[in-house]
C-alpha positions as CSV (number, residue, x, y, z in Angstrom):
1,X,10.6,219.4,-135.2
2,X,8.7,221.9,-133.1
3,X,11.1,224.7,-131.3
4,X,7.7,225.6,-128.9
5,X,9.0,223.0,-126.0
6,X,12.8,222.9,-127.2
7,X,13.4,226.8,-125.3
8,X,14.9,228.1,-122.4
9,X,16.1,225.8,-120.2
10,X,14.8,222.6,-120.5
11,X,17.4,220.4,-118.4
12,X,20.2,221.8,-115.9
13,X,21.2,218.1,-114.1
14,X,20.4,215.2,-117.0
15,X,17.6,213.6,-118.7
16,X,19.6,210.6,-119.7
17,X,22.7,208.7,-118.4
18,X,26.0,209.5,-120.1
19,X,27.3,206.7,-119.0
20,X,26.4,204.9,-121.9
21,X,28.5,207.3,-123.9
22,X,31.2,207.2,-122.2
23,X,31.9,203.4,-122.7
24,X,30.7,203.7,-126.0
25,X,33.0,206.8,-127.2
26,X,36.7,205.4,-128.8
27,X,39.2,207.4,-127.2
28,X,40.8,210.5,-129.0
29,X,38.1,210.7,-131.8
30,X,38.6,213.5,-134.2
31,X,35.0,214.9,-134.0
32,X,32.2,214.3,-131.1
33,X,28.7,216.0,-132.2
34,X,26.7,216.3,-129.3
35,X,22.9,217.6,-128.6
36,X,24.1,220.2,-125.6
37,X,21.3,219.9,-123.2
38,X,22.4,220.9,-120.1
39,X,25.9,219.9,-121.0
40,X,26.2,217.0,-118.1
41,X,25.6,215.0,-121.8
42,X,28.6,216.2,-122.8
43,X,31.5,216.9,-120.1
44,X,32.1,212.9,-119.1
45,X,32.9,212.3,-122.7
46,X,35.5,214.6,-122.3
47,X,37.5,211.8,-120.5
48,X,38.1,210.0,-123.5
49,X,39.7,213.5,-125.4
50,X,38.0,213.8,-128.4
51,X,39.9,216.9,-130.6
52,X,36.9,218.5,-131.3
53,X,33.6,218.5,-129.7
54,X,30.3,220.5,-131.3
55,X,27.6,221.5,-129.0
56,X,24.0,221.8,-131.4
57,X,21.0,223.3,-129.3
58,X,18.0,224.8,-130.4
59,X,17.8,227.2,-126.7
60,X,20.8,229.4,-126.4
61,X,20.1,229.2,-122.9
62,X,21.3,225.9,-122.7
63,X,24.2,226.5,-124.3
64,X,24.9,229.2,-122.1
65,X,24.8,226.1,-119.4
66,X,26.6,223.9,-121.3
67,X,29.5,226.4,-121.6
68,X,29.0,226.8,-117.8
69,X,29.5,223.4,-116.7
70,X,32.5,223.3,-119.2
71,X,34.2,226.0,-117.8
72,X,33.1,225.2,-114.4
73,X,35.2,221.6,-115.0
74,X,37.8,223.5,-116.3
75,X,38.8,226.4,-113.4
76,X,37.3,224.1,-110.0
77,X,38.4,221.7,-108.0
78,X,36.4,218.1,-108.1
79,X,34.8,219.3,-104.3
80,X,33.8,222.4,-105.6
81,X,32.3,221.2,-108.5
82,X,30.2,219.8,-106.9
83,X,29.2,222.5,-104.4
84,X,28.7,224.9,-107.6
85,X,26.3,222.7,-108.8
86,X,24.6,221.7,-105.7
87,X,25.3,218.3,-105.7
88,X,25.7,216.1,-102.0
89,X,27.9,216.3,-100.0
90,X,28.1,220.0,-99.4
91,X,26.1,221.9,-101.8
92,X,28.0,225.6,-101.9
93,X,26.2,228.7,-99.5
94,X,25.1,231.3,-101.5
95,X,28.0,233.4,-101.2
96,X,30.7,230.6,-101.9
97,X,28.5,229.8,-105.1
98,X,28.6,233.8,-105.6
99,X,32.3,233.6,-105.5
100,X,32.9,230.9,-107.4
101,X,30.8,231.8,-110.3
102,X,33.0,234.7,-110.7
103,X,36.1,233.1,-111.0
104,X,34.9,231.0,-114.8
105,X,35.3,232.3,-117.9
106,X,32.8,232.4,-119.7
107,X,31.7,234.2,-123.2
108,X,29.5,237.4,-122.2
109,X,26.2,236.6,-123.6
110,X,26.6,233.2,-120.9
111,X,28.1,235.6,-118.4
112,X,25.3,237.9,-118.7
113,X,22.1,235.7,-118.8
114,X,23.3,232.9,-116.0
115,X,24.6,235.9,-113.7
116,X,20.6,237.3,-114.0
117,X,19.7,233.8,-113.9
118,X,21.8,233.5,-110.4
119,X,20.9,236.8,-109.4
120,X,17.0,235.5,-109.9
121,X,17.6,232.6,-107.6
122,X,19.2,234.7,-105.0
123,X,22.2,233.0,-105.6
124,X,20.7,229.0,-105.3
125,X,22.0,226.6,-107.0
126,X,20.1,226.5,-110.3
127,X,20.7,222.4,-110.7
128,X,16.8,221.5,-110.6
129,X,16.1,224.4,-112.4
130,X,15.3,222.8,-115.8
131,X,11.8,222.4,-117.1
132,X,12.2,218.7,-116.9
133,X,13.6,218.4,-113.4
134,X,11.0,220.5,-111.7
135,X,8.5,218.3,-113.6
136,X,9.9,215.8,-111.6
137,X,10.1,217.7,-108.6
138,X,6.1,217.6,-108.6
139,X,5.7,213.8,-109.7
140,X,8.1,213.0,-106.6
141,X,6.0,215.2,-103.8
142,X,2.2,213.2,-105.5
143,X,5.0,210.0,-104.7
144,X,5.8,210.5,-101.3
145,X,2.4,211.5,-100.3
146,X,1.3,207.6,-101.8
147,X,3.9,205.9,-101.2
148,X,5.1,207.6,-98.0
149,X,7.9,206.4,-95.2
150,X,8.0,202.8,-97.3
151,X,8.7,204.0,-100.6
152,X,11.3,206.5,-99.1
153,X,12.7,203.5,-96.9
154,X,13.7,201.9,-100.1
155,X,17.2,204.4,-100.3
156,X,18.0,202.8,-96.9
157,X,19.8,199.9,-98.6
158,X,23.6,199.7,-99.2
159,X,24.1,196.4,-100.4
160,X,22.5,194.5,-103.2
161,X,21.1,192.1,-100.4
162,X,19.2,194.7,-97.9
163,X,17.7,196.2,-101.2
164,X,16.3,193.1,-102.8
165,X,15.1,191.7,-99.6
166,X,13.6,195.7,-98.8
167,X,11.9,195.0,-102.3
168,X,10.8,191.6,-101.4
169,X,9.3,192.7,-98.0
170,X,8.8,195.7,-97.3
171,X,8.3,197.8,-100.3
172,X,4.9,199.0,-101.1
173,X,3.9,198.0,-104.7
174,X,0.7,198.6,-104.7
175,X,0.9,201.8,-104.3
176,X,3.7,202.1,-106.0
177,X,1.6,200.9,-109.3
178,X,-1.2,203.7,-108.3
179,X,1.8,206.6,-108.6
180,X,2.7,204.8,-112.1
181,X,-1.0,204.5,-113.0
182,X,-1.8,208.3,-111.8
183,X,1.4,209.9,-113.2
184,X,2.2,207.6,-115.9
185,X,0.5,209.1,-119.1
186,X,0.8,211.3,-121.4
187,X,-2.2,214.3,-120.4
188,X,0.0,214.7,-117.3
189,X,3.5,214.7,-119.3
190,X,1.9,217.8,-121.7
191,X,0.8,219.3,-118.8
192,X,3.6,219.7,-117.0
193,X,6.5,219.7,-119.4
194,X,5.9,218.9,-123.3
195,X,3.1,221.8,-123.1
196,X,1.3,219.6,-126.5
197,X,4.8,218.3,-127.8
198,X,4.8,215.1,-126.0
199,X,6.1,211.9,-128.3
200,X,3.8,210.2,-130.7
201,X,3.9,207.0,-129.1
202,X,3.8,203.7,-131.5
203,X,5.1,201.6,-128.8
204,X,2.8,198.2,-128.0
205,X,3.2,198.8,-124.7
206,X,0.8,201.2,-122.9
207,X,2.3,204.0,-121.2
208,X,1.3,201.9,-117.7
209,X,3.2,198.6,-118.1
210,X,6.0,200.6,-120.3
211,X,7.0,202.7,-117.0
212,X,5.9,200.0,-114.8
213,X,8.8,197.9,-116.8
214,X,11.5,200.8,-116.9
215,X,11.3,201.1,-113.0
216,X,11.4,197.5,-112.8
217,X,14.7,197.1,-114.9
218,X,15.6,199.8,-112.8
219,X,14.6,198.4,-109.0
220,X,16.7,195.1,-110.6
221,X,20.3,197.3,-110.9
222,X,20.5,197.3,-107.1
223,X,20.5,199.2,-104.4
224,X,18.3,202.6,-105.5
225,X,21.0,205.4,-103.3
226,X,23.3,204.6,-106.8
227,X,20.6,205.9,-109.3
228,X,19.9,210.2,-109.7
229,X,16.8,209.3,-111.4
230,X,15.2,206.9,-108.9
231,X,16.2,209.5,-106.8
232,X,14.6,212.6,-108.9
233,X,11.4,210.1,-108.9
234,X,11.1,209.9,-105.0
235,X,12.5,212.7,-103.8
236,X,13.2,215.5,-106.7
237,X,16.3,215.8,-106.2
238,X,19.4,213.8,-106.1
239,X,20.7,213.4,-102.0
240,X,22.7,210.5,-101.9
241,X,26.1,210.8,-103.5
242,X,26.2,207.7,-104.6
243,X,24.2,207.9,-107.4
244,X,25.0,211.3,-108.4
245,X,25.4,211.1,-112.6
246,X,28.9,210.0,-113.9
247,X,30.2,213.7,-114.5
248,X,30.7,213.8,-110.5
249,X,32.4,211.1,-110.5
250,X,36.3,211.8,-109.4
251,X,38.2,210.3,-112.1
252,X,35.6,211.0,-114.9
253,X,35.8,214.5,-113.7
254,X,39.8,215.0,-113.8
255,X,40.2,213.2,-116.9
256,X,37.5,215.4,-118.8
257,X,39.5,218.5,-116.9
258,X,42.9,217.6,-118.1
259,X,41.1,217.6,-121.7
260,X,39.0,220.8,-121.8
261,X,43.2,222.3,-121.6
262,X,43.7,221.1,-125.4
263,X,40.0,220.0,-126.7
264,X,38.5,222.5,-128.8
265,X,34.8,223.0,-127.9
266,X,32.0,225.1,-130.4
267,X,28.7,225.8,-129.7
268,X,26.1,226.1,-132.6
269,X,22.5,227.0,-132.1
270,X,20.5,225.4,-134.9
271,X,18.5,222.1,-135.6
272,X,20.9,219.2,-135.1
273,X,20.1,217.7,-138.8
274,X,21.2,221.2,-140.3
275,X,24.3,221.7,-138.5
276,X,25.3,218.3,-138.9
277,X,25.2,218.9,-142.4
278,X,27.2,221.9,-142.3
279,X,30.4,220.8,-140.5
280,X,34.1,221.6,-141.6
281,X,35.2,218.1,-140.2
282,X,33.9,214.9,-140.4
283,X,31.6,213.7,-137.1
284,X,33.4,210.5,-135.8
285,X,30.7,209.9,-133.1
286,X,26.8,211.4,-133.5
287,X,25.0,211.4,-130.1
288,X,21.6,212.6,-131.2
289,X,19.4,211.6,-128.2
290,X,16.0,211.4,-127.7
291,X,15.6,214.1,-130.8
292,X,14.3,211.5,-133.6
293,X,11.0,210.6,-131.2
294,X,9.6,214.1,-132.1
295,X,10.4,213.3,-136.3
296,X,7.3,212.3,-138.4
297,X,7.0,212.0,-142.2
298,X,10.1,212.5,-144.2
299,X,12.3,213.8,-141.7
300,X,11.7,210.3,-139.9
301,X,12.6,208.5,-142.8
302,X,15.5,210.9,-144.2
303,X,17.2,211.8,-141.0
304,X,20.3,209.7,-141.1
305,X,20.9,209.7,-144.7
306,X,21.0,213.9,-144.7
307,X,23.9,213.1,-141.8
308,X,25.8,210.2,-143.5
309,X,28.0,212.0,-146.0
310,X,29.7,213.6,-143.2
311,X,30.2,210.4,-140.8
312,X,33.0,209.0,-141.4
313,X,33.7,205.6,-142.0
314,X,32.7,203.8,-138.8
315,X,31.4,206.6,-136.8
316,X,28.9,205.5,-134.4
317,X,25.2,207.5,-134.0
318,X,24.0,206.7,-130.9
319,X,20.3,207.6,-130.7
320,X,17.6,206.8,-127.7
321,X,14.0,206.2,-128.9
322,X,11.4,207.5,-126.4
323,X,8.0,206.0,-126.7
324,X,8.2,206.5,-130.4
325,X,10.4,204.4,-132.3
326,X,11.5,205.8,-135.7
327,X,9.7,204.1,-138.4
328,X,10.3,203.2,-142.1
329,X,13.7,205.1,-141.6
330,X,16.2,204.8,-144.3
331,X,19.2,203.0,-142.9
332,X,21.0,202.2,-145.9
333,X,24.6,202.9,-145.5
334,X,24.7,202.1,-141.8
335,X,25.5,198.9,-139.8
336,X,22.9,198.4,-136.5
337,X,25.5,197.2,-133.9
338,X,23.2,198.2,-131.1
339,X,23.5,194.2,-129.6
340,X,27.6,194.4,-129.2
341,X,26.6,197.2,-126.0
342,X,23.6,195.1,-124.8
343,X,25.4,195.0,-121.1
344,X,25.9,198.8,-121.2
345,X,22.6,199.4,-121.9
346,X,21.2,197.3,-119.3
347,X,23.7,199.3,-116.6
348,X,21.7,202.8,-118.0
349,X,20.6,205.0,-115.3
350,X,16.8,206.0,-117.0
351,X,15.8,202.5,-118.8
352,X,12.8,204.5,-120.4
353,X,15.0,204.4,-123.9
354,X,14.9,201.8,-126.6
355,X,19.0,202.8,-127.4
356,X,20.0,202.0,-130.9
357,X,23.6,202.4,-132.2
358,X,24.3,202.6,-135.5
359,X,27.8,202.2,-137.5
360,X,28.3,204.0,-140.5
361,X,29.5,201.8,-143.5
362,X,32.2,202.1,-145.6
């Protein structure tokens, strides 16, 4: 797997809806092992009180960001957490954000990197500073120019009835399809984000059909303002509180905050497969994100067998395939339990991933 794309701050908000993993994760597991990302994909999972959490990433910067996410949940109130990160309804002022930052207990390397980043941004929020988030800010500008007020008007719907009525009678379907035709392809994403390391698509659908179907599934979920990903696609940021990611949910936040008093958190910089094979405590829940979508050859075929010896019997492995579903993968010793969680997968807020959930036998 190339490290050319996975460096610096690729993610600062979330490119996944961790509400899915939160539903899958049993309470009080011994060892949660996960891709770090922005930290936003792990923080909600602390609500289930895992005893040990191992965060892995190829980039130190992502680990520093995850560390700040956990520290901010530990040290700040719910309203302060939202304001500090820049979530609605009331992002913090520059002065307040600086003061909140200096309340956080961070390692020296993390504090140095993050303080320099905040100073560079004049203490504005960094929620949308990741490469993925900045890409969607650019894409949303094109979307707004083409779909205009009628496209944005979808977010005025407060109820299911209003939402589906707007979709049927007022939403500019033809211009929306034009947006997906222009933007939904490997050329655009490689130019703006992946720099030549876009997953090698092996799905039968065209890029256009893939994105049309994904967004149609999102529209079918109900009011668009409840979905942070749809808000990013149309506005480049989250502007409606009801659509904030699961880390912002007050109940989830308070449970995670309480768990942070006891949960041990470890940070590992490196390849997730290599790090999984070095663990001192067996893994009970392995959240590998969409990393396997970038595998090929022997790694694609054997990645599950490489980590199998470090998984406890009954451990779950959650995989999010993006455009590329791993082929010829040796799944010996694993049971596919994906269908047990179809309802949870249908509620997931991005719908661009083909989710696979495997259970370690033994």
